[in-house]
N, C-alpha and C positions, 0 to 999 in steps of 0.2 A: 317417254322412258325416264325412269328415275336416275338421278345422277349418283354414281358410285362415290363413296368417300372412304378413305383409309387413314388411319393414324400413320404418321410418317415413320413410326417405329417398326412397321411391318416390312419395310424395305431394308432388309438386313444383310443381303448378300451383295457383295461387290462383284460385278461381272464386267467383262471386256467384250465389246462388240467387234467382230472380225468379218472382213470381206475377203472372198477368195479371188485370187488372181491366177491366171493361167499363162504360162510362157511355153513356147515351142521347145521340145526336147531334142530337136535335130533329127529325129527318126520318124516323123509323121505323127507323133503324139504330143501330149502336153504335160507339163509339170505343174501341179497345183500347190500354191502356197497361200497362206492367210496373212492379211495385214490388219493390225489393230487400228480401229477407227476412233476409239475412245472408251471410257469406262462409265458405268452408271450403277446406281443402287437398284436392287431388284428384290422382288418377292418370288420365291421359288416354291411351287406346290407340286409334289409328286402326284401323278394321276393314275398310272397303271404300270405293271411290269409283267414280263413274260419271257419264256425261253424259246429260242428257235435254233435250228441246226443249219450250219453252213457246210460247205464241202469238207473243211478240215477241222472244224471246232464246234463246240456248243457255246452259244452266246446268249446274253441277256439283253433284252430291249426294255428300256425304261423311258416312259414319257412323262413330261412335266409341263405345267402351265407356268410361264414366267411373266410376271407383271413388271413393266417399266413405266416411268413417266413418259409422256408422249415424246416421240422422236419422228422426224420427217425423213431420216436417212435409212430406214429399214428397206430391205429388198430380199427377194428370194435368193437362196444360195448363201446367205450369211449364217453365222453361228455366234453363240455366246460362250465365253470361257469363264469358268470359276476355278482358279487354280489349275489343276491337271484335268479337271472335268470339262468335257466339250458337249454343247447342246446345239444340235442342228435345228435351225428354225424352219419348221414345215409350213406354218401359216401364222399370220398376225392380223390383229383387228383392234379397232377402237370399241371397247365393250359397251359404252353408253353414248357414243357419238358426241362426246363433250370435248375431245382433243386434249384430255388431261392424262389419260393412261393408254397404254397399248398392251395387249395380251399376246404373248408368243406361245404357240403350241409347238413344243420342241421334243426332240428325241435324243436321248443319251444312249450311246452304245457302250456296254461293258463287256469285256472279254476276260 
């Protein structure tokens, strides 16, 4: 497999990696909050967009491919934040198995 190579200038978005934590709410449920683990430079590529209906609103689903330099601390349930924008990480992978980059397939919800 060919090794991918990027100019460092394509990593132009500063993102914060966040992990969810759940605490009991005292009534049998949980309260979910997110804790920042650190920040990184990223390359964000929009992939697709589409409308979908929920019970009370019409929403837009936007998917992105977000490239980061390799990280060993990614796990399912994490998200990336860029300012007020939130990207739920659906899957992630090493695109060329060189341990230099990781590609996150993310979903951004806009309402």
